[in-house]
Structures are given as structure tokens and as C-alpha cells.
N, C-alpha and C positions, 0 to 999 in steps of 0.2 A: 634090439628092435622095441619100439614103442608100439604097445597095443592099447588103442584108446576108442571109446564109443563115439559114434557119430555125435550124438548128444553133447558130449564134452567138448569135441572139436568146434561144434557151432557156437557153445558158450564162449568158448576162449576167441573165437573169431569176432563175435558180436561183441564183446568187451573191447577188443582193438579197434573195431569201427566206431563204436561209441565214443572211444577217448580220443581218436583222431581229430586234431592233427598232434596231439600229445601222445607219448608212448604208454600203453596200458600195461600193466603187471600185476601177477598174481600166482598162486599156486593151485595144484590140484593134489589134495591130499588122498592116502590110502591107508589100508591097514599096515602097521609096523611089520617089517619082513617080508612083505608082499611087493610085487611090482605092478600091482593093478590101480590105476587112478580111479578114484570114485568121488570125492566130495570137492565141487568147484569153490574155490575161495577168492574171488576178485579183490585186488588190493588197490590202494591209492597210489599213484605216483607222486610221491614228496616234492618233486623237482617241478611237476608240471611242465614238462619239456617236450618238445617234438624230436630231441637228438638224444635223451639221456633219462634213465628211470633211476630210481632209488626208492626202496621200501620205506615208509615211514617207520622209524625205530621203535615207537610205541604201539603201532599197529602190527608190525612184525613180532615184537613181543608176545602180543596177545593171541596171535595167530599161532605162533609155534607152542605157547602154553595150552592152547586149545587141542592142538594135535597130540600133545603129550598127554593130556587128560583123557583123550578119546582112543589112546592108544594107536596114533596115526603117524604117519611121516611124510615129508614133501616127496611125492612122486614125480610131479612134474612142477618145474618153475618155469614160468612163461612171462614173455613180454613181446611188445611189437616194435617194429621199425617203420617208421612212417615215410621215410624218403630213399632207404636202401633196401638191399636184398636181405633176406632173413638168414643172415650168418653172424656170429658172434663178433662184437667189436673187442677192443683190447681191454676197454672198460668192463664189458659184460665178463671176459675172461677173469678179470681181477674180482669180480663179484661172485663168482662160480664157487661156493664154499660148501656144497652138498654133494660129494663125489657118488652117492647113490641115486641122484635124482635125473630125470631126463630134462634138458633145457630145451623147452620149445621156442621157437622165435617165429612170429607172424608178421609178414611184410604187407603194410596197406599202402604201398607206395602207388603215385598216380597211374603211371603208366601200366598197371595191372587192371585198370578200370574197375569192375565189379568184383573181380577174381582177387584172392590174396595168395601169398606163398606162405605154406605151413611147413615147416621143417623141425626135425628133434636132433639133438646132439647129446653126447656124452662128455663131460669137460672133467677131467681129472689132472689136477697139478699142472693146469695150463695148457693141457693138450686137448685139442679139439677132434671128436670123431663124430661125422654126421651117421646117422643111423635111420633105418628103414622105419617108416610109420605105417602101421596096419590099423585101418579103420573099420569098426566093427559095426555094421547096419543097426540102426535103431529097431 
């Protein structure tokens, strides 16, 4: 189960909406060895695409180094889908290289109107398991 604050959920959703119609992406870091997401780190989609995302390699290097320096790890790796449901694609599965991370997907597709779909998964060796999301009020 992913336990996350309302404040972090709102930041992820705001980033997804701001980058729409392109996919948004980023991480939420937390203390190493913990499953507690704390520090929101929005990143740039190097593809600038409505159907695909990729972290910029230099930005990813900088962010991962910063996490190491702060004794953090990526608790959440998130991105948005702009026209499909919030479920990992084959490409998403190929990018899932952090077995300890929660993979959050947010759908901003039009038929949802002002709503969004916010879902979390564990992805280990290509196997996708959806997990419950518990949102802690602010």
C-alpha cells in the first residue's frame, strides 16, 4: 500500500495538469530504507510528448546524485497519461528499474473532465501489481 499526504497528491496532479497535453514525470524522494514519500521532485519530460515520457539523462543523473547526497531514494516514480487510463504501458514496464519504488500514474484524459485518475503500482521484473493508495489529510 502507498501511504501519501494530500499535499503530495495535489502536487503530482498539479504537475500532470500543467504539462497536459504532454505527459508529466518526476519522483518523490524519501529517506533511504523508508517507504515514506517526502520530497517532491518534478522533472522534465525530455520527449515533450502526449504519449511518451523519458527523464532527461543529465537531469536524472543530477536528481539521483542529490538523493544519494541526502541519503534518500525514489519512493515514488510518477508520470501522467493524457489520453488513456492510469495503467502502465509496455514502455512504462521497460523503464521500471526501481523495484522498491511505487509507480504512480495519473490520467488527465478528457472524458474525466476536472477529475483525474490516480493509481499506484509495484512493478518488479515486468510484473505489475496495483496497490491501494491511502491519502493522509493535510
